[in-house]
N, C-alpha and C positions, 0 to 999 in steps of 0.2 A: 531140737526131730519132730520127723511127723506124724499123724495120727494110726500109728499098728494097723487101726482096725478095717481102714480102708488106703492105705499106702504103707508098701512096705515099701525098704531100704538096705538093700541089701549088696556091700560091699565085697568085692572080687578081684583083690592085689590093686590092679592101676584101672579099674572100671566100677561102676556101679549099676545094677540091675532095681532101677525102678519102679515098681509093679502097683496097679490100681488093682484094686483086692476088693470087688463089692460086683462078684460072679453072680451071684441070685437075681444080680438087678442090671445083669448084661453091662457092670462097671460104670453102669449111667454117672452124669458128674456132677456129682449133688454138690451146694456150696465147702462140703466138706475136704469134699474130695481134692475139688480144686484148691480152698487156701490149701489141704494137706501137700498137694503136688507144689506148690509155690515157693514152700515152706524144703519141700525134696531136694527143689534145681536152685534155690540157694545154695543151700546145704552145698552140694557138690560144686558151685560155682565155683564157693570160698575154699573148695580143699584140694591147694595143687599134687597132692598125692594120685589127688583122680584125675585122671585123663578124656576119659568119654565115658557116657552114660546109655545104658540100654534101656526104653522105656516099653512096657510092655504090658499086656489084661491079663487079668487071671481066670483061668475056670477053661479055657480053650474055648469060648463059647464067643465071646466077643472082647478087643481089644479095645471099645468103650463105645457104647449105641449112640452116644451124646449125652445130651443136658437129662436132669431126672425130672423127665416133663409131670410126675407125683409131687412134685416137689415145687415146681412152675403153675402147677393149677392151684395149691394150694396161697402160695403166692397170690397168682390173678385173685382168687376169692375175699384175700383177704385183705387186697391192696383196691381191688377191684380192677376193671377193666378198661378203664376211660385210661390212653396214650397219654393225656398229658400228665398223670401218674406216675407214668415212669413204672410202673410195676414191671414191666420185661428190659426197661435198660440196662446192660452188661452192669455186673455184680461187680465189686471192687477186686474180691477174690477170682473171678474168670480172670480177667487186665492181669493181674499179679502173675497168674497161673500162666499164662499168655508168656506175656516178658518175660519173664526167669527163666522161658526155653526160648524164646527168641533173640535174647541178647546173651545167652551162654555163649564167652569164648571156645568150649571146649565142644570137638564133635556131642551131638544125638542120633543115637541109633533107633530106628522105628519099629519093635517087632511083634509083627499084627499078624494075629491069630484068631480069623473069626469077624463078626458083624466090627466096620468101621464108619459107624456115622456120622451127620451132624456134627457134633461138637468135638466128639470121638476122631473124629476124619481132619478136622480141624487140627486138633492136637498134632495127627500125624503129619501135616504141613509144615510142623516147625519145627520138625525133626530132619536133621542132616540127607539121612541116607533111611529108605525104607525095602525092608524085607516083610514077605507074608504069605504064608500057606494056599496052597491052591481052592479051600476053601473057602475063601475071607471072600469080604464083599467090602464096597467103597460106594456112597452116595453123602450126597446133602436134601436127605426128605424136605428139609425144613419148609417149603411150600403147601407140601401136603397138609401143612397142620396152621397155616395160615402165618408161618413165621419166614424171616429172612435170615442168613445166615450169617456171620459176621466175616471172620479172617477168608471163610472157605469162597464168601464170593469176588477179594482181594485177591488172593493169594493164588487161586487155583486158574486162572488166564497168563498166570507170570509163568508157571509149570510148565502147562500141557499146550496142546492149539487151541484159540481160541473157539473154535466150536466144539471141541468135545468137552471143554467149560461152563459151554453155556448148555449144553446136554444136559447134562449133571444137573446143571445149577435151574433148569429151568421144565425138568421134568421130573424132578427129585427121585427117577427113578435109579439104582444102584448097577454100578457096573463089578463085572470080576475078576477074581484076579489078577487071570491070563492078561484081560481086558485093560487091566490099570499097566500092568508089565507091556504092553504092546506098545502105550502110547506115554511112553514115561515115566509114570506119574510115581509104581514104585522100579526098583533097580534089580529084585533079582525075585521067581518067585520057587516057593518049594515045595516039598511033600508034605512035610503035617510037622503038628508043634516039635517035637528032638529034633528035628533036622532044621527049623526054624532057630531054635536057642544053638546050637553046633554052628550052624552058617552065623548069628547074629555075634557071638563071641568070639568067631573067626575073624570076622569086620573087626573086632573091637582092637581084637591081638594085634591086626596088621595094623592099624591108629598105633597104638600102645609104642608098637616097634618104631615109629619113626620119631623124630625132633620135636617136641611137645610143643615148643616156641612157631618152631616153621607151621606147624600143621594148624593151630589158633591165627597167624599171619595168614595162612591160606583160605579159612573160612572167613574171614573179616573182609579180606580183598574180593573175593567171590561173593559172597551174599553184599555186601553194599556195594560192590561193584556193579551188580545189576540197575542200578536208578543213576549212573554219572554215564556219561559221554567216554566210547573207547582212549581217548586222550586223558581224560583227567584219571578214568580208571591206570592206564598206563602209570600219571603220575602217582598216585595211591600206590600204588604195587611198588615204583621204588620207594617212598621211604618207610615201610616196609622191611623190601630189600637190605636200606642199608642200615639198618637196627639191627637184621639179624646178623650184618654182616659183621657187626662190632661185637659178639655174643663169642662165648667159650665153647659153644655148643656147633658153632660155623666153623672151626677147626676140629674139634672132635670128628666131625663126619668123614671129614678125609683123609685124618690118622686115623681112623677105627676100620678104617677100607682097606689104603693103604698094610696096615697092621695084620687084615686079616681076621678082626675080632669084629664082635658085637661089640657097638657103641655106647657109652657110658653117657649121657642126656643129664647137663646138670641145670637147665633152663635158666642157663645165665649166656 
């Protein structure tokens, strides 16, 4: 289980809401937060009863404003600033948290309200669907602190036009939720926090209605296939399609449609 002081884990039916709970610190990503996020997503990934996760931040001011700079400053003071000593090398807790989200076979929705910056922004990039409130802002301000972003440098230009990615990366300047929607970074903008969770839950419920094995196969085909040629992705897709066709759920879908009832997925 996670540290309930900094990360909340709330199961709602077939969904789980994972909340970064440091509102007084703009949900900054301390080592404890990252370790707890890793534990939360490991628990979600291992629970076959849960089909989708919603990741969010507490308080309404920030999804997450990024790394805990106070903690980072303390590390620099105690370890020294010589790069060869590696005080700013990625911590195991950071790598493990990103890995747990990236490797999740199940969909993850980011419900963003407020500042979504630096490491917090990078966390949202690992999610599959991003929904944000109108006041939210997105950015990679690392160069303004003589830092270099991590996953944001790698993934952002694969998700939005290169010029838009470089503008964010080179200037460190944030963009609005409206602009993020225009360039395809987020899928929807809603008015306020209440509407945000209504929409995130509605989207999660739509996913839960689908056959879990098909959903998980689609996610893997699409995300892994980005790095393949079209022909290779076709072959990869056909492999999963063949596996799906051998399941009971493949028969249940058409039968439920013909019988005008809701399907009962068995995940086998």
